[in-house]
mmCIF file of the N, C-alpha and C atoms, coordinates in Angstrom:
data_MODEL
# 
_entry.id   MODEL 
# 
loop_
_atom_site.group_PDB 
_atom_site.id 
_atom_site.type_symbol 
_atom_site.label_atom_id 
_atom_site.label_alt_id 
_atom_site.label_comp_id 
_atom_site.label_asym_id 
_atom_site.label_entity_id 
_atom_site.label_seq_id 
_atom_site.pdbx_PDB_ins_code 
_atom_site.Cartn_x 
_atom_site.Cartn_y 
_atom_site.Cartn_z 
_atom_site.occupancy 
_atom_site.B_iso_or_equiv 
_atom_site.pdbx_formal_charge 
_atom_site.auth_seq_id 
_atom_site.auth_comp_id 
_atom_site.auth_asym_id 
_atom_site.auth_atom_id 
_atom_site.pdbx_PDB_model_num 
ATOM 1   N N  . MET A 1 1  ? 0.875  -1.083 -0.109 1.00 0.00 ? 1  MET A N  1 
ATOM 2   C CA . MET A 1 1  ? 0.040  -0.020 0.276  1.00 0.00 ? 1  MET A CA 1 
ATOM 3   C C  . MET A 1 1  ? 0.481  0.867  -0.294 1.00 0.00 ? 1  MET A C  1 
ATOM 4   N N  . ALA A 1 2  ? 1.144  1.258  -1.571 1.00 0.00 ? 2  ALA A N  1 
ATOM 5   C CA . ALA A 1 2  ? 2.185  3.509  -1.130 1.00 0.00 ? 2  ALA A CA 1 
ATOM 6   C C  . ALA A 1 2  ? 0.937  4.758  -0.615 1.00 0.00 ? 2  ALA A C  1 
ATOM 7   N N  . HIS A 1 3  ? -0.232 4.320  -0.640 1.00 0.00 ? 3  HIS A N  1 
ATOM 8   C CA . HIS A 1 3  ? -0.856 5.167  -0.401 1.00 0.00 ? 3  HIS A CA 1 
ATOM 9   C C  . HIS A 1 3  ? -0.937 5.988  1.704  1.00 0.00 ? 3  HIS A C  1 
ATOM 10  N N  . ASP A 1 4  ? -0.387 6.767  1.771  1.00 0.00 ? 4  ASP A N  1 
ATOM 11  C CA . ASP A 1 4  ? 0.012  8.183  3.459  1.00 0.00 ? 4  ASP A CA 1 
ATOM 12  C C  . ASP A 1 4  ? -1.531 8.225  3.870  1.00 0.00 ? 4  ASP A C  1 
ATOM 13  N N  . SER A 1 5  ? -1.818 7.700  4.766  1.00 0.00 ? 5  SER A N  1 
ATOM 14  C CA . SER A 1 5  ? -3.205 7.921  5.704  1.00 0.00 ? 5  SER A CA 1 
ATOM 15  C C  . SER A 1 5  ? -3.112 9.504  5.881  1.00 0.00 ? 5  SER A C  1 
ATOM 16  N N  . ARG A 1 6  ? -1.803 9.823  6.805  1.00 0.00 ? 6  ARG A N  1 
ATOM 17  C CA . ARG A 1 6  ? -1.724 11.230 6.882  1.00 0.00 ? 6  ARG A CA 1 
ATOM 18  C C  . ARG A 1 6  ? -2.341 12.331 6.001  1.00 0.00 ? 6  ARG A C  1 
ATOM 19  N N  . PRO A 1 7  ? -3.326 13.510 6.346  1.00 0.00 ? 7  PRO A N  1 
ATOM 20  C CA . PRO A 1 7  ? -3.616 14.410 5.873  1.00 0.00 ? 7  PRO A CA 1 
ATOM 21  C C  . PRO A 1 7  ? -2.793 15.054 5.482  1.00 0.00 ? 7  PRO A C  1 
ATOM 22  N N  . GLY A 1 8  ? -2.042 16.211 4.177  1.00 0.00 ? 8  GLY A N  1 
ATOM 23  C CA . GLY A 1 8  ? -1.408 16.990 3.929  1.00 0.00 ? 8  GLY A CA 1 
ATOM 24  C C  . GLY A 1 8  ? -1.291 18.409 5.027  1.00 0.00 ? 8  GLY A C  1 
ATOM 25  N N  . VAL A 1 9  ? -0.982 19.116 4.813  1.00 0.00 ? 9  VAL A N  1 
ATOM 26  C CA . VAL A 1 9  ? -0.739 20.927 5.650  1.00 0.00 ? 9  VAL A CA 1 
ATOM 27  C C  . VAL A 1 9  ? -1.858 20.965 4.857  1.00 0.00 ? 9  VAL A C  1 
ATOM 28  N N  . PRO A 1 10 ? -2.651 21.504 5.036  1.00 0.00 ? 10 PRO A N  1 
ATOM 29  C CA . PRO A 1 10 ? -3.855 22.511 5.087  1.00 0.00 ? 10 PRO A CA 1 
ATOM 30  C C  . PRO A 1 10 ? -3.430 23.768 4.022  1.00 0.00 ? 10 PRO A C  1 
ATOM 31  N N  . ARG A 1 11 ? -3.985 24.347 3.132  1.00 0.00 ? 11 ARG A N  1 
ATOM 32  C CA . ARG A 1 11 ? -3.590 24.754 2.192  1.00 0.00 ? 11 ARG A CA 1 
ATOM 33  C C  . ARG A 1 11 ? -3.439 26.171 2.678  1.00 0.00 ? 11 ARG A C  1 
ATOM 34  N N  . TRP A 1 12 ? -4.798 26.842 4.347  1.00 0.00 ? 12 TRP A N  1 
ATOM 35  C CA . TRP A 1 12 ? -4.342 27.960 4.897  1.00 0.00 ? 12 TRP A CA 1 
ATOM 36  C C  . TRP A 1 12 ? -3.290 27.953 5.254  1.00 0.00 ? 12 TRP A C  1 
ATOM 37  N N  . VAL A 1 13 ? -2.186 26.957 6.007  1.00 0.00 ? 13 VAL A N  1 
ATOM 38  C CA . VAL A 1 13 ? -1.034 26.900 6.533  1.00 0.00 ? 13 VAL A CA 1 
ATOM 39  C C  . VAL A 1 13 ? -0.080 27.354 5.959  1.00 0.00 ? 13 VAL A C  1 
ATOM 40  N N  . LYS A 1 14 ? -0.013 26.986 4.697  1.00 0.00 ? 14 LYS A N  1 
ATOM 41  C CA . LYS A 1 14 ? 1.189  27.144 3.702  1.00 0.00 ? 14 LYS A CA 1 
ATOM 42  C C  . LYS A 1 14 ? 0.842  27.866 3.666  1.00 0.00 ? 14 LYS A C  1 
ATOM 43  N N  . ILE A 1 15 ? -0.431 28.948 2.712  1.00 0.00 ? 15 ILE A N  1 
ATOM 44  C CA . ILE A 1 15 ? -0.404 29.916 2.276  1.00 0.00 ? 15 ILE A CA 1 
ATOM 45  C C  . ILE A 1 15 ? 0.081  31.400 3.517  1.00 0.00 ? 15 ILE A C  1 
ATOM 46  N N  . SER A 1 16 ? -0.638 30.895 4.721  1.00 0.00 ? 16 SER A N  1 
ATOM 47  C CA . SER A 1 16 ? 0.072  31.780 5.811  1.00 0.00 ? 16 SER A CA 1 
ATOM 48  C C  . SER A 1 16 ? 1.479  32.107 6.337  1.00 0.00 ? 16 SER A C  1 
ATOM 49  N N  . LEU A 1 17 ? 2.555  30.751 5.647  1.00 0.00 ? 17 LEU A N  1 
ATOM 50  C CA . LEU A 1 17 ? 3.769  30.538 6.411  1.00 0.00 ? 17 LEU A CA 1 
ATOM 51  C C  . LEU A 1 17 ? 4.330  31.280 5.261  1.00 0.00 ? 17 LEU A C  1 
ATOM 52  N N  . ILE A 1 18 ? 4.089  30.845 3.914  1.00 0.00 ? 18 ILE A N  1 
ATOM 53  C CA . ILE A 1 18 ? 4.956  31.651 2.632  1.00 0.00 ? 18 ILE A CA 1 
ATOM 54  C C  . ILE A 1 18 ? 4.217  33.400 3.171  1.00 0.00 ? 18 ILE A C  1 
ATOM 55  N N  . ALA A 1 19 ? 2.945  33.763 3.581  1.00 0.00 ? 19 ALA A N  1 
ATOM 56  C CA . ALA A 1 19 ? 2.901  35.198 3.734  1.00 0.00 ? 19 ALA A CA 1 
ATOM 57  C C  . ALA A 1 19 ? 4.493  35.585 4.703  1.00 0.00 ? 19 ALA A C  1 
ATOM 58  N N  . VAL A 1 20 ? 3.729  34.936 5.837  1.00 0.00 ? 20 VAL A N  1 
ATOM 59  C CA . VAL A 1 20 ? 4.521  35.642 7.052  1.00 0.00 ? 20 VAL A CA 1 
ATOM 60  C C  . VAL A 1 20 ? 6.377  35.645 6.909  1.00 0.00 ? 20 VAL A C  1 
ATOM 61  N N  . GLY A 1 21 ? 6.408  34.607 5.806  1.00 0.00 ? 21 GLY A N  1 
ATOM 62  C CA . GLY A 1 21 ? 7.735  34.731 5.378  1.00 0.00 ? 21 GLY A CA 1 
ATOM 63  C C  . GLY A 1 21 ? 8.008  35.425 4.556  1.00 0.00 ? 21 GLY A C  1 
ATOM 64  N N  . ALA A 1 22 ? 7.081  36.318 3.383  1.00 0.00 ? 22 ALA A N  1 
ATOM 65  C CA . ALA A 1 22 ? 7.310  36.901 2.813  1.00 0.00 ? 22 ALA A CA 1 
ATOM 66  C C  . ALA A 1 22 ? 7.499  38.405 3.236  1.00 0.00 ? 22 ALA A C  1 
ATOM 67  N N  . LEU A 1 23 ? 6.817  38.688 4.549  1.00 0.00 ? 23 LEU A N  1 
ATOM 68  C CA . LEU A 1 23 ? 7.202  40.154 5.251  1.00 0.00 ? 23 LEU A CA 1 
ATOM 69  C C  . LEU A 1 23 ? 7.926  40.063 6.223  1.00 0.00 ? 23 LEU A C  1 
ATOM 70  N N  . ILE A 1 24 ? 9.002  39.084 6.607  1.00 0.00 ? 24 ILE A N  1 
ATOM 71  C CA . ILE A 1 24 ? 9.931  39.137 6.884  1.00 0.00 ? 24 ILE A CA 1 
ATOM 72  C C  . ILE A 1 24 ? 10.848 39.188 6.430  1.00 0.00 ? 24 ILE A C  1 
ATOM 73  N N  . ALA A 1 25 ? 11.090 38.572 4.862  1.00 0.00 ? 25 ALA A N  1 
ATOM 74  C CA . ALA A 1 25 ? 12.425 39.099 4.020  1.00 0.00 ? 25 ALA A CA 1 
ATOM 75  C C  . ALA A 1 25 ? 11.738 40.405 3.488  1.00 0.00 ? 25 ALA A C  1 
ATOM 76  N N  . LEU A 1 26 ? 10.861 41.193 3.320  1.00 0.00 ? 26 LEU A N  1 
ATOM 77  C CA . LEU A 1 26 ? 10.488 42.903 3.062  1.00 0.00 ? 26 LEU A CA 1 
ATOM 78  C C  . LEU A 1 26 ? 11.280 43.443 4.123  1.00 0.00 ? 26 LEU A C  1 
ATOM 79  N N  . LEU A 1 27 ? 10.640 43.498 5.671  1.00 0.00 ? 27 LEU A N  1 
ATOM 80  C CA . LEU A 1 27 ? 11.435 43.785 6.812  1.00 0.00 ? 27 LEU A CA 1 
ATOM 81  C C  . LEU A 1 27 ? 12.551 43.718 6.528  1.00 0.00 ? 27 LEU A C  1 
ATOM 82  N N  . VAL A 1 28 ? 13.586 42.408 6.698  1.00 0.00 ? 28 VAL A N  1 
ATOM 83  C CA . VAL A 1 28 ? 15.026 42.371 6.402  1.00 0.00 ? 28 VAL A CA 1 
ATOM 84  C C  . VAL A 1 28 ? 15.429 43.401 5.384  1.00 0.00 ? 28 VAL A C  1 
ATOM 85  N N  . VAL A 1 29 ? 14.898 43.180 4.159  1.00 0.00 ? 29 VAL A N  1 
ATOM 86  C CA . VAL A 1 29 ? 15.392 44.360 3.268  1.00 0.00 ? 29 VAL A CA 1 
ATOM 87  C C  . VAL A 1 29 ? 14.977 45.859 3.487  1.00 0.00 ? 29 VAL A C  1 
ATOM 88  N N  . LEU A 1 30 ? 14.192 46.019 3.923  1.00 0.00 ? 30 LEU A N  1 
ATOM 89  C CA . LEU A 1 30 ? 14.152 47.945 4.587  1.00 0.00 ? 30 LEU A CA 1 
ATOM 90  C C  . LEU A 1 30 ? 14.982 48.044 5.421  1.00 0.00 ? 30 LEU A C  1 
ATOM 91  N N  . MET A 1 31 ? 15.291 47.218 6.321  1.00 0.00 ? 31 MET A N  1 
ATOM 92  C CA . MET A 1 31 ? 15.785 47.168 8.064  1.00 0.00 ? 31 MET A CA 1 
ATOM 93  C C  . MET A 1 31 ? 17.826 47.425 6.911  1.00 0.00 ? 31 MET A C  1 
ATOM 94  N N  . ALA A 1 32 ? 17.480 46.637 5.883  1.00 0.00 ? 32 ALA A N  1 
ATOM 95  C CA . ALA A 1 32 ? 19.517 46.549 5.225  1.00 0.00 ? 32 ALA A CA 1 
ATOM 96  C C  . ALA A 1 32 ? 19.681 47.686 4.572  1.00 0.00 ? 32 ALA A C  1 
ATOM 97  N N  . THR A 1 33 ? 18.571 48.605 3.779  1.00 0.00 ? 33 THR A N  1 
ATOM 98  C CA . THR A 1 33 ? 18.629 49.762 2.860  1.00 0.00 ? 33 THR A CA 1 
ATOM 99  C C  . THR A 1 33 ? 18.527 50.919 3.811  1.00 0.00 ? 33 THR A C  1 
ATOM 100 N N  . GLY A 1 34 ? 18.174 50.783 4.840  1.00 0.00 ? 34 GLY A N  1 
ATOM 101 C CA . GLY A 1 34 ? 17.829 52.099 5.559  1.00 0.00 ? 34 GLY A CA 1 
ATOM 102 C C  . GLY A 1 34 ? 17.166 52.718 5.633  1.00 0.00 ? 34 GLY A C  1 
ATOM 103 N N  . ALA A 1 35 ? 15.654 51.959 4.977  1.00 0.00 ? 35 ALA A N  1 
ATOM 104 C CA . ALA A 1 35 ? 14.432 52.465 4.704  1.00 0.00 ? 35 ALA A CA 1 
ATOM 105 C C  . ALA A 1 35 ? 14.095 52.380 6.277  1.00 0.00 ? 35 ALA A C  1 
ATOM 106 N N  . LEU A 1 36 ? 13.913 51.610 7.068  1.00 0.00 ? 36 LEU A N  1 
ATOM 107 C CA . LEU A 1 36 ? 13.467 51.292 7.736  1.00 0.00 ? 36 LEU A CA 1 
ATOM 108 C C  . LEU A 1 36 ? 14.283 51.652 9.274  1.00 0.00 ? 36 LEU A C  1 
ATOM 109 N N  . GLY A 1 37 ? 13.819 52.143 9.839  1.00 0.00 ? 37 GLY A N  1 
ATOM 110 C CA . GLY A 1 37 ? 14.316 52.390 10.886 1.00 0.00 ? 37 GLY A CA 1 
ATOM 111 C C  . GLY A 1 37 ? 15.451 53.504 11.312 1.00 0.00 ? 37 GLY A C  1 
ATOM 112 N N  . GLY A 1 38 ? 16.027 54.373 10.422 1.00 0.00 ? 38 GLY A N  1 
ATOM 113 C CA . GLY A 1 38 ? 16.686 55.377 10.680 1.00 0.00 ? 38 GLY A CA 1 
ATOM 114 C C  . GLY A 1 38 ? 18.163 55.266 10.860 1.00 0.00 ? 38 GLY A C  1 
ATOM 115 N N  . VAL A 1 39 ? 18.654 56.329 11.175 1.00 0.00 ? 39 VAL A N  1 
ATOM 116 C CA . VAL A 1 39 ? 20.404 55.546 11.318 1.00 0.00 ? 39 VAL A CA 1 
ATOM 117 C C  . VAL A 1 39 ? 20.434 55.767 12.705 1.00 0.00 ? 39 VAL A C  1 
ATOM 118 N N  . HIS A 1 40 ? 21.767 54.224 12.545 1.00 0.00 ? 40 HIS A N  1 
ATOM 119 C CA . HIS A 1 40 ? 21.819 53.609 13.804 1.00 0.00 ? 40 HIS A CA 1 
ATOM 120 C C  . HIS A 1 40 ? 23.240 54.324 13.973 1.00 0.00 ? 40 HIS A C  1 
ATOM 121 N N  . GLY A 1 41 ? 23.659 54.068 15.404 1.00 0.00 ? 41 GLY A N  1 
ATOM 122 C CA . GLY A 1 41 ? 24.742 54.483 15.814 1.00 0.00 ? 41 GLY A CA 1 
ATOM 123 C C  . GLY A 1 41 ? 24.394 55.406 16.879 1.00 0.00 ? 41 GLY A C  1 
ATOM 124 N N  . PRO A 1 42 ? 26.223 56.131 17.563 1.00 0.00 ? 42 PRO A N  1 
ATOM 125 C CA . PRO A 1 42 ? 26.758 56.414 18.451 1.00 0.00 ? 42 PRO A CA 1 
ATOM 126 C C  . PRO A 1 42 ? 25.912 57.418 18.690 1.00 0.00 ? 42 PRO A C  1 
ATOM 127 N N  . GLY A 1 43 ? 25.784 58.152 17.361 1.00 0.00 ? 43 GLY A N  1 
ATOM 128 C CA . GLY A 1 43 ? 25.106 59.878 16.973 1.00 0.00 ? 43 GLY A CA 1 
ATOM 129 C C  . GLY A 1 43 ? 24.040 59.717 16.639 1.00 0.00 ? 43 GLY A C  1 
ATOM 130 N N  . ARG A 1 44 ? 23.365 58.763 17.300 1.00 0.00 ? 44 ARG A N  1 
ATOM 131 C CA . ARG A 1 44 ? 21.886 58.913 17.157 1.00 0.00 ? 44 ARG A CA 1 
ATOM 132 C C  . ARG A 1 44 ? 21.428 59.569 18.130 1.00 0.00 ? 44 ARG A C  1 
ATOM 133 N N  . HIS A 1 45 ? 22.089 59.224 19.191 1.00 0.00 ? 45 HIS A N  1 
ATOM 134 C CA . HIS A 1 45 ? 21.776 59.649 20.498 1.00 0.00 ? 45 HIS A CA 1 
ATOM 135 C C  . HIS A 1 45 ? 22.517 60.954 21.626 1.00 0.00 ? 45 HIS A C  1 
ATOM 136 N N  . LEU A 1 46 ? 23.463 61.663 20.367 1.00 0.00 ? 46 LEU A N  1 
ATOM 137 C CA . LEU A 1 46 ? 23.563 63.207 20.803 1.00 0.00 ? 46 LEU A CA 1 
ATOM 138 C C  . LEU A 1 46 ? 23.046 64.186 19.792 1.00 0.00 ? 46 LEU A C  1 
ATOM 139 N N  . SER A 1 47 ? 22.810 65.469 21.120 1.00 0.00 ? 47 SER A N  1 
ATOM 140 C CA . SER A 1 47 ? 21.654 66.462 20.591 1.00 0.00 ? 47 SER A CA 1 
ATOM 141 C C  . SER A 1 47 ? 22.913 66.646 18.683 1.00 0.00 ? 47 SER A C  1 
ATOM 142 N N  . ALA A 1 48 ? 21.644 67.882 18.635 1.00 0.00 ? 48 ALA A N  1 
ATOM 143 C CA . ALA A 1 48 ? 22.115 68.405 17.071 1.00 0.00 ? 48 ALA A CA 1 
ATOM 144 C C  . ALA A 1 48 ? 23.492 68.954 16.737 1.00 0.00 ? 48 ALA A C  1 
ATOM 145 N N  . ALA A 1 49 ? 23.688 69.346 18.137 1.00 0.00 ? 49 ALA A N  1 
ATOM 146 C CA . ALA A 1 49 ? 24.652 70.834 18.353 1.00 0.00 ? 49 ALA A CA 1 
ATOM 147 C C  . ALA A 1 49 ? 26.213 70.152 18.753 1.00 0.00 ? 49 ALA A C  1 
ATOM 148 N N  . ALA A 1 50 ? 25.956 68.587 19.147 1.00 0.00 ? 50 ALA A N  1 
ATOM 149 C CA . ALA A 1 50 ? 26.935 67.738 19.855 1.00 0.00 ? 50 ALA A CA 1 
ATOM 150 C C  . ALA A 1 50 ? 27.584 67.029 18.193 1.00 0.00 ? 50 ALA A C  1 
ATOM 151 N N  . VAL A 1 51 ? 26.525 67.158 17.612 1.00 0.00 ? 51 VAL A N  1 
ATOM 152 C CA . VAL A 1 51 ? 26.787 66.485 15.787 1.00 0.00 ? 51 VAL A CA 1 
ATOM 153 C C  . VAL A 1 51 ? 27.776 67.097 15.131 1.00 0.00 ? 51 VAL A C  1 
ATOM 154 N N  . LEU A 1 52 ? 27.161 68.761 14.972 1.00 0.00 ? 52 LEU A N  1 
ATOM 155 C CA . LEU A 1 52 ? 27.845 69.490 13.951 1.00 0.00 ? 52 LEU A CA 1 
ATOM 156 C C  . LEU A 1 52 ? 29.024 69.959 14.783 1.00 0.00 ? 52 LEU A C  1 
ATOM 157 N N  . ALA A 1 53 ? 29.348 70.144 15.918 1.00 0.00 ? 53 ALA A N  1 
ATOM 158 C CA . ALA A 1 53 ? 30.253 70.448 16.531 1.00 0.00 ? 53 ALA A CA 1 
ATOM 159 C C  . ALA A 1 53 ? 32.220 69.765 16.265 1.00 0.00 ? 53 ALA A C  1 
# 
């Protein structure tokens, strides 16, 4: 008997996993390009006068 008696993963689970994966990939790309999160580093916490001096 080659038939597997266990049901497969439901379609909504597959679609949900793909959607979550795509959102995580999008967030990673946005953070890597600097489009999300702004400037990072120690200068971020200094006042504008200290940065310009």
